[in-house]
PAVEXRO-99078 format. One record per atom (N, C-alpha, C, CB): z, y, x negated. Coordinates in steps of 0.001 Angstrom, whole numbers, plus 500000, padded with zeros to 6 digits. Atoms other than C-alpha are relative to their C-alpha. Last residue first. Glycine has a CB too. Layout:
residues N
ZYX/...
//
This chain:
residues 313
500169498662499825/499263558904509429/500186500996498977/500703500303500895/500979499287500736/498786555488507884/499628501382500282/498936499336500063/499954499870501425/502434554338508245/498552500618499493/500333498523499340/499000498903500398/502453555517512033/499910499987498504/501578499738500533/500480498908499471/499440553265512683/500722501048499442/500015499987501354/501270499577500722/500725550447511068/499413501199500055/499078499305500302/499305499732501218/504202550823512917/498792499908499070/501258498969499659/499430498588500030/502213551020516145/500453500571498698/501140500070500871/501229498935500020/500143547910515323/500401501455500090/499012499759501229/500887500112501135/503106545836514518/499293500928499779/499250499081500002/499226499356500772/504840546983517743/499622500098498457/501178499447500208/499998498469499568/502070545845519858/500801500897499098/500600500182501447/500864499506500664/502163542597517897/499646501582500186/499035499195500217/499953499600501380/505572542148518985/498834500360499134/500569499070499404/499075498926500222/505092542754522301/500068500150498553/501376499757500618/501013498496499728/502028540693522746/500922501115499801/499278500223501727/501142499856500904/504046537773521395/499364501259499929/499037499112500309/499386499891501151/507036538293523512/499347500293498682/500588498996499913/499464498793499828/504972538370526465/500616500533498599/501010499898501121/501123499182500396/503382534951525363/500305501653500077/498779499590500962/500631500094501430/506493533258524758/498996501043499743/499300498642499765/500774498513500078/508341534506527748/499141500075498881/500990501271499852/499783499467501438/509506530922529018/499063501389499748/499545498734498852/500416498503500220/509948529136532174/500317500568498828/500543500868500923/498674499207499513/510593525329531389/499173501414500075/501567499980498761/499981498709500758/507679522949531149/501120500703500795/498495500857499974/500694499943500892/506665519309532150/500423501397499250/498675499800500478/500501498817500275/509510518112534089/499189500230498770/500966500777500017/499541499178500905/509499514363534146/499366501358500162/499811499443498731/498806499165499322/508908512498537491/500548501266499023/501358498895500299/500617499356499120/505640510919536117/501016500963500832/499282499024500778/500502498919500526/507428509641532994/499531501055501138/498927499568499099/500681499055498511/509585507418535154/499445501296499351/501394500574501406/500388500958498934/510440504607532516/499544500609501302/501130499114500293/501280500335500198/510272507130529582/499801498920501240/499747499446498450/500118501262499534/513211508878530730/498757499786500015/500558499736501156/501098500232499294/513409512100528557/500207498489500720/498739500139499017/500028501587499555/515842514156526793/498940499408500902/501237499679500734/499270500390498994/514597517676525806/500123498580500155/499550500541501063/499579501741500113/513172519229523127/501007499645500873/500605499484498529/498890500747500211/512152522831524288/499890498587499349/500579499905501194/500009500291501370/509599525359524858/501443499551499672/499517501231499152/499734498337500255/507502524554526324/501185500480500517/498938500940500649/500659498931498964/507719520970526296/500104501226499893/500376499923501182/500217498745500319/508505518126523871/499252500820500968/499420500009498851/501165499265499743/510155515173525090/499880501250499393/499849500173501272/499923498731499135/512914513030523621/498604500559500157/500965501129499349/500938500056498979/513595509489521800/500245501293500732/500129498724500883/501180501034500009/514844508846518544/499259500118500966/500312498682500001/500916499566500928/517043512332518242/498655498848499728/500898500287498664/500540501221500655/518914511549521468/498785500406499136/499579498894501088/498589500873500510/520964514359522719/499592498850499058/500884499231501373/499941501515500102/517884516730523430/501208499416499258/498759499501499297/499084500459499017/518394520156524384/500209498481499863/499500500367501389/499648501695499920/516887521581521260/501200499868500894/500428499236498404/498527500441499842/515413525100522060/500354498531499759/500447500302501391/499856501392498901/512006526057520632/501537499890499881/499083498273499451/498570500232499663/510678529335519049/500168498919501198/500671501418500421/499460499793498685/507026528823518203/501555500020500052/499475498931500900/498707499187500320/506355528726514452/500563500392501306/499738501338499083/500331498735500339/502986527148515318/501070500999499899/499112500409500843/499662499062499094/504454524308517084/499603501288499745/501225499997500181/499859498836500729/502277521559515389/500410501195500945/498708500268499254/500088498654498911/502488518253517015/500525501181499074/501143499840501592/499031499131499726/501757515243514814/499723500954500778/500458500461499057/499189499957501273/499592512235513868/501286500834499811/499151500439499017/500401498801501051/498791512116517476/500729499662498916/500342501563500419/499328499984501216/498665509266520162/499600501039499094/499869498809499388/500767499959501109/497198509732523608/500844500272498664/498964501017500234/499247499358501117/498545508550526927/498981500113498873/501326499145499544/500406500222501131/497162508531530462/500513500305498599/499110500378500121/498922501048500382/498717508954533833/499436499138498698/500314498927501373/500746501169500206/495563510927534822/500731498831499688/499109500191499045/501229499889499009/497584513752536236/499217498662500089/498946501175499505/499380500593498803/500790513421534270/499037499803501180/501144500868500446/500449499317498849/499213513363531075/500301499706501317/498861499999499986/500189500887498632/501363511773528716/499358501132500820/501566499304500789/500105498827498781/500900513296524940/499694498942501340/498439501373499695/501168499988499473/501974510681521989/500395501316501225/499519498340500536/500315498556499410/504109510633519079/498943499831501141/499375501067498797/501343499960499525/505578507249517693/499990501312500931/499584498589500792/500950499940500968/508560507207515476/498439499989500167/500305499068499298/499816500677501113/510997506071517752/499001499833499104/500400498962500264/499482501001499612/509577507771520790/500186498995498713/499217499545501113/499940501022501299/508447511099520490/501202498862500275/500408500954498438/498753501083499967/507051512232523942/500286499662498267/499456498303501022/500168500699501215/504691515098524345/501261499234500149/499825500896498639/498817499749500897/504311516162528032/499687499445498895/501292499517500425/499781501169501044/501340516826530292/501229500410499230/498686499764498934/498943500245499704/499910519184533213/500565498559499092/499916499982501467/499709501276499491/497202520489531361/501153499640500399/499731499194499277/498593500728499883/496310523972530952/499925498626500596/501000500823500904/499135499491498923/492737524658529601/501351499461500186/499368499825501184/499946500471498805/491782523865526225/500621500551501064/500370499035499916/498709500515499528/491459526070523283/499905499338501280/500986501055500103/499985500037498608/488256526267521095/501089499744500554/499223499239500470/499069500959499410/488659527407517497/499741500048501458/501500500309499665/499096499440498985/486172529070515176/500782498837500663/499186500834501086/498993499635500657/484063528108511860/501203500901500994/499364500765498818/499882498508499615/481120527989514105/501072500624498963/500530500199501668/501453499274499975/479981524642512821/500090501450500138/499087499508501205/500281499659501206/483552523492511813/498612500773500084/500032498787499119/501670500463499790/484786523641515326/499337500628498682/499131500760501622/501103499535500652/488563523593515334/498740499567499887/500249500091499070/500578501193501013/490770522362518208/498835500850499193/499239498448500956/501198499087500618/493294524443520096/499670499095499106/500300501512499325/500370500416501211/495844522473522379/498915500589499514/499845498785499964/501575500476500163/497423524114525152/499534499715498614/498998501112500526/500217500850501065/501359523968525451/498677499799500107/500770498792499967/500206501096499714/502073526903527996/499581499212498774/499196500021500998/498464500565499756/503481530074527039/499887498514500323/500829500788501330/499855500387498545/499984530880525505/501288499580500138/499060498927500497/499892498811499039/499076533024522396/499907499558501399/498896501054499752/499002499076500241/499862530161519604/500091501168501342/499632500688498507/500823498622500209/497490527560520562/501422500747500127/498572500491501312/499563499566498567/499544524148520054/499447501556499805/501897499817500385/500066498605500606/497671521971517109/500252501058501434/498288500254499126/500001499081498746/498137518542518437/500427501160499366/500955499583501284/498567499096499689/496956516530515263/499638500556501261/500447501332498840/498987500859499533/494187513818515019/501517500368499966/499839498880499307/498926499129499672/490976515785514949/501108499046500509/499570501117501069/499702500352498894/488893513620512443/501328500871500800/500177498611499771/499865498633499177/487943515491509509/500314499632501426/498593500937499975/499886500702498793/488329512851506848/500511501278501161/501162498627499764/498724499385499355/487141514785503787/499936499066501379/499914501905500294/499997500317498686/484755512953501350/501359500369500525/499647498580500210/499222500750499773/483694514580497891/500312499771501628/500956500395499217/499964501207499364/480780515614497139/500843498873500289/499351499616499637/500084501040501059/481208518555494991/499832498484500192/501096500116499321/501149499624500865/480312521092497473/499919498955498813/500177501533499434/501084500476499376/482477519402500068/498706500234498989/499889500713501409/499790501438499957/485477519502497938/498623499588500357/501153499484501035/500318500336501401/484754523168497354/500101498584499933/500907500671498958/501401499678500667/484429523970500785/499579499584498612/499854501377499954/501014500877499241/487453522115501833/498864500131499638/499912500148501286/500031501421500847/489688523814499037/499003499337500815/501523499046499892/498576500641499896/488432527077501368/500122498897498787/500225499219501585/499416499699501480/485606529366500707/501199499367499888/500250501510499648/500542498857500586/485169529441504729/500519500504498459/500266501040501006/501371500035500717/485584526025505525/499304501155499293/499102499631500912/501467499708499701/489032525420507266/499023499909498901/499865501325500522/500484500837498951/492255525174505472/498846500639500313/500893499795501170/499612501462499864/494037526031502182/499552499294501232/501455499865499951/500471500687500932/492142529146501129/500491498431500166/500386500679498754/499001500956500715/492181530999504301/499737499292499042/500471499173500669/499762501313499340/489761533772504927/500920499149499280/498759499260500178/501420500764499971/489802537313503860/500425498869500737/499273499561498492/501158499207500408/492278540095503392/499007499272499981/500062500621498828/499785498389500014/495243539173505690/498638500778499631/501199500437498816/500458499716498761/494041535314505703/500059501441500433/500676499223500864/501523500173500254/494513535122501979/499239500287501598/499666498214499323/500797501437499682/498049536240502228/498594500133500185/500486499286501318/499991500289498563/498965539370500486/499362498771500094/499336501035500880/498606500343499367/500178539373496939/500106499892501557/501005501089499585/499791499142498912/496713539164495413/501254499783500739/498935499900500872/499669498933500364/496642537323492050/500434501007501210/498988500387499215/498927500177500459/496371533882493703/500980501390499298/499636498971499150/498874500138498713/493654534625496090/501320499988499230/499855498434501049/499760498858499276/491594536443493253/500907499839501146/498815500514500419/499482498867500687/492146533729490979/500348501342500776/499057500291499015/498516500480499923/491329530758493521/500859501374499306/500246498347498990/499415498713499841/487925532354494353/501341499610499875/499664500776501296/498928499698499012/486201529193493191/500603501243499940/501009499114499924/500335499457499017/482849529323491457/501107500198501037/498996499366500387/500957498953500378/483569527276488364/499486500461501568/498675499357498881/501269500288500828/486516524894489335/499104501334500158/499146498566500581/500625498947501022/489968526157489837/498753499862499476/500723500122498888/500051498713499251/490741524114493144/499698501117499033/501347500288500756/501268499556499326/489511521252491587/499948501213500453/499667499282501020/500530498890500566/492488520824489250/498632500629500739/499754499612498589/498811498919500535/494642518205490936/499447501328499472/500893499357498713/499869499339498709/491330516689492265/501142500663499879/500003499148501188/501138498887499697/489942516132488556/500345500597501646/498205499156499902/500138498739500836/493223514532487408/499043500999500479/499600499672498644/500852500318501158/493403511956490599/500111501521498989/498242499573500623/499297499690500938/495918511976493343/499432499839498578/501053499370500199/499898501053501082/493734511900496155/500564500516498743/498658499404499690/500906499986500919/494551514664498728/499891499041498867/500067501067499584/499896500709501363/496567514898501671/498826500068499283/500344498585500095/501052500563500784/496654517441504563/500584499326498858/499020501012499568/499727501546500341/499337518858507019/498815499307499435/500425499172501290/498982500345499403/499882522521508309/500300498535499526/499812500211501404/498764499610500888/497340523764505891/501257499305500466/500276501584500028/499095499006499704/494646521944507863/500830500292499011/500688499741501030/500948498604500716/491317520146506810/501237501279500342/497981500429501121/499663498907499545/492854516511507055/499394501323499426/501236499952499923/499979500174498777/492471513494504665/500732501360500844/500671498654500148/498929498971499351/491205514215501522/500000499782501445/499659501605499724/499303499354501036/489340511783499134/501242501130500466/498867500695499168/500153498495500088/488152509416501783/500887500476498929/500347500740501349/501345499448499557/487280505751502123/499930501536499653/499782499773501619/500799500501501029/490381503967500380/498379500997500231/499892498098500229/499441499646501412/492896505974502283/499095499525498953/501414499373499731/500458498780500229/490916505620505554/500426500463498545/500481500890501084/501416499777499814/490942501814505184/499520501517499810/499643499516501399/500601500164501230/494536501843504091/498418500032499802/500471498826499572/500155501496500205/495429503663507163/499565499772498716/499053499338500937/500184500129501416/496660507155507143/499893498601499535/501072500645499304/501291499277500254/496480507372510983/499342499975498561/500232501410500337/501198500491498877/498528504510512075/498831500784499568/500342500362501752/500820500782500566/500410505082508767/499182499456500848/500542499175499332/500753499396500995/501764508444509905/498914498900499516/500968500519498831/500145500982501028/503223507357512992/499184500056499044/499778499004500404/500097501211499254/504417510451514815/499903499000498734/498669499966501121/501120501206500332/505216513636512925/500123498785500963/500209499367498412/499400501031499639/507043516750514549/499300498855499424/500133499979501337/500799501089499598/505811519922513027/501018498927500430/499018499523498850/499902499547498780/507487523547512095/499086498870500911/499506501570500025/498887500577499312/508051521903508885/500236500586501469/501233500214499138/498849499007499331/504761522636507624/501234499055500200/499503500727501619/499578500146498522/502795519967505412/501156501274500254/500734498295500289/499119499020499272/501457519473502097/499967500127501290/499837501164499632/500262498997498677/499753516758500335/500906501047499977/500181499309501453/499083498743499737/499761514209497389/499540500955501020/500169500813498750/500417498865499234/497814510890497319/501226500915499966/499532499611501485/501416500231499973/497864507723495026/499652501212500570/499480498748500753/500277499810498675/501600508537493686/498418499803500136/500532501414500473/499986501364498948/502741507133490829/499615500118501204/501246499406500251/500644501143500509/503278510508489050/500393498917500876/500326499723498570/500961500859499377/503629513207491346/499580498903499510/499038500532500215/499420500654498835/506769515073490508/499148498821500558/500202501032501084/499056500536500645/505334516166487071/500916499115500916/500659501022499338/500411501302500502/502087517128488805/501240499280499372/498832500163498943/498763500916499848/504053519910490789/499812498288499327/500293499936501785/498662499226499971/501763522859489957/501182498920499984/500110500991501399/499879499203501451/498660520822489374/501280500502499694/499094501242499899/500178501437500636/498774518605492796/500222500469498427/498288499175500353/498418500525500121/500420521862494426/499783498668499337/500907499796501583/499355500572501300/497261523717493655/501272499249499803/500181500971499227/501001500948500797/495461523386497176/500448499756498530/498491500659499952/499972501340499702/498791524752498469/498989499200499334/499904499837501332/499724500818501320/499023527973496535/499897498462500322/501548500339499371/501022499695500814/497921530186499449/499694499114498710/500235501276499653/500983500977499156/500656528835501871/498656500160499153/499765500504501795/500435501146500681/502751530030499123/499158498989500667/501054499394499559/501047499982500734/502403533555500350/499626498497499279/500259501103499051/500832500240498890/505094533038503172/498598499975499207/500159501167501244/500347501521499639/507678532747500509/498937499695500533/500784499417500797/499168500521498899/507358536308499268/499492498555500380/499935500994501274/498804499230499924/506327537982496172/500742499701501193/499729501398499941/499289500873498792/503511535670494903/501672500888499958/500103497831499491/499552498913499148/500869538022493132/501039499063501367/498361500965500647/500265500452498694/500228535701490167/500668501080500923/500553498509500234/498667499651499275/499942537258486871/499608499806501482/500587501619499682/500226498917499251/497140535618484760/501320500183500891/498674499823500800/499920499490501190/497513532514482259/499586501716500538/498917499099498830/501150499347499797/498531530243485087/500133501188498803/499871500516501610/501304500611499971/500830527204485087/498647500936499918/499978499233501253/500253500855501307/503819529124483850/498919499251500007/501014499094499682/500491498973500863/503648531515486940/499725499322498479/501121501247499974/501336499835499653/504318528495489258/499172501005499007/499987500492501437/500624501333500343/507342527473487501/498634500085500108/500451498885500839/500218500201501695/508472531174487351/499251498722499676/501505499877499138/500953498887500339/507912531854491007/499822499542498796/500427501512500088/501107500564499695/510020528497491584/498986500720499759/499968499625501101/500156501107500897/512742529796489834/498601499307500315/501234498987500160/500299499646501206/512434533041491629/499788498881499091/500919500814499568/501271499373499732/512605531545495063/499469500432498501/500180501317501089/500123498541499530/515828529759493904/498472500348500103/500763501053498935/500409499182500999/516091525929493361/499901501199500724/498779499586499278/499508498585499651/517557522955495288/499542500740498653/501788500112500338/499703499052501501/515389519894494594/500335501242500499/498626500247498848/499568498508499939/515543517550497881/500240500279498729/501231500368500861/499400500027501523/513756513958497966/499940501575500097/498976499113498532/500166498787500080/512999512788501787/500842500425498855/500241500608501210/501279499672500509/512455509141501796/499633501513499686/499083499494500939/500473500445501595/515876508427501675/498856500337499621/499937498607499689/500583501563500241/516302510408504955/499920499488498529/498444499877500558/501412500475500512/518340513606504896/499718498626499701/499678500634498819/500104501348500149/521105514482507013/498587499709499662/500465499291501191/500972500646499154/521188518113506450/500244498427499928/498513500403499537/499876501374500053/524131519912504664/499330499059501262/501472499799499892/499252500659498953/522986523272504332/499719498640500114/499791500581501233/499086501038500049/521823523997501212/500993499684501126/500673500210498932/499132500186498993/518817526329501810/500606498639499746/499340500145501332/498615499238500316/517175527153498362/501010499755501282/499715501787499773/499590498949498980/514225524911498837/501323500633499210/500376499281501665/499267498891500868/512028522310496986/500396501376500786/498998500422498752/499737498662499278/511297519515499529/500605500795498708/501163499878501459/499280499301501080/509397516297498279/500324501513500401/499118499952498668/500093498578499621/508650514165501420/500600500581498747/500789500428501423/498569499282500374/508134510388500797/499374501400500004/500845499518498356/500702498700500673/505617508218502791/501252500759499684/498866500949501049/501067500497501130/506779504405503271/499451501378499411/498613498976500693/499383500167501423/509738505543505402/499364499570498984/500952499246499958/500903500109500759/508047507303508243/500338499484498628/499446501089500017/500795501147499648/510527506929510665/498636499420499267/499677500281501241/499123501152500101/512970509000508786/499055498531500399/501363500289501112/500169500548501512/510170511642508584/500612498699499656/500609500965499004/501179500405500123/510423512017512312/499455499484498633/499339500951500444/499976501510499289/513943512233511891/498745499329499841/500275500022501603/499310501264500939/513769514876509369/499859498723500874/501811500246499612/501105500362501124/511380517144511763/500474498944499028/499600501301499108/500684500804499118/514199516691514501/498566499728499037/499796500812501585/499199501401499982/516893517898511880/498861499097500658/501600500011501007/500164500427501369/514839521053511196/500249498406500129/501075500805498938/500520501365499834/514803521904514847/499764499270498805/498811500005500705/498670500510499454/516918525262514163/499518498319500566/500651501211501450/499981499522498372/514277526478511833/500940498878500519/498293499991500919/500872500570499278/515131526178507861/499923500074501476/500067498918499675/499118500974499190/516798529107506499/499072499363500653/501072500565500960/499071499586498872/515279530681503470/500331499143500882/499572500959500707/498815499283500648/512814529155500695/500322500964501453/499528501011498315/499693499049498817/510403526268501379/501448500838499691/500141499034501493/499036498735500383/508425524388499229/500474500726500838/499512500903499269/499673498821499087/507265521297500783/500877501074499320/500751499493501283/499456498883500615/504962518782498767/500664500851500940/499035500710499304/500138498518499708/504036515549500703/500917501019499407/500112500182501361/498907499145500002/503915512270498922/499580501219500628/500533500226498675/500284498687499483/501768509202499566/501300500979500109/499348499807501391/498970499345500155/501739505640497723/499683501573500427/500452499750498616/500301498867500834/498754503368498636/501530500858500298/498388500872500524/499998498607499188/499979500099499983/499930501195499045/501380500177500919/
//
């Protein structure tokens, strides 16, 4: 069985459902998660989650030591841009692994090996096209390919702003990203849409899907459905069609969530809460709570625009 490790540098306080993220990691015992953080809260870390405590300044020094130009790493969020280089930056921690990757912590994993099968790992060099969870074959060439001729990596790494603010993402999609580089050099990417990526600008859980042809996203209409985490499995149950669909993970997109579930092994995920669930009678389950996510998001964006306008007067 091929060995896989996710690299997760995270600085600041983990979100309020981090324990549920860890529980989803626990059920994926053949996958390792390497966390670098300054949050020393006493979480119940599974054996496959390896934690190294360090300050953000210490990590910045480590990354800076790998490059001969000054990097623009001023805030933790900027780390997203460095993800394609994690194989190179953290190579000392990745010895013995067949694949390395990166992922967010605002996700709940399902059965990773169901999607990262040996057949898939043997056939592809990269699985996933998104920054919230992707893995890459752990070869010397692929650990360094982010810096190949024609790559814009230096411009991205030097700029203190996140790449998506002043251009396009470097860790996902196809507009000059690591995916574009791999395709250009003839590497194979597993692009199947196996994640439940929640649309940010809706109070309901609507999935958004990437369209490579247009480099854009399409968002589904509202569905009467719930997500269920059941002892390491993750699926969405459609209450109208009475059908289930398994997913690699659900990505909450930094959405504010309440933790109401008492059972960390079995719970449902609905807007905007983790709740206990009766899987023997899913048709009777509540599929959402009233929430003001959309209005809070619009209000926040309006405040940001006003502040920018004032700053430029």
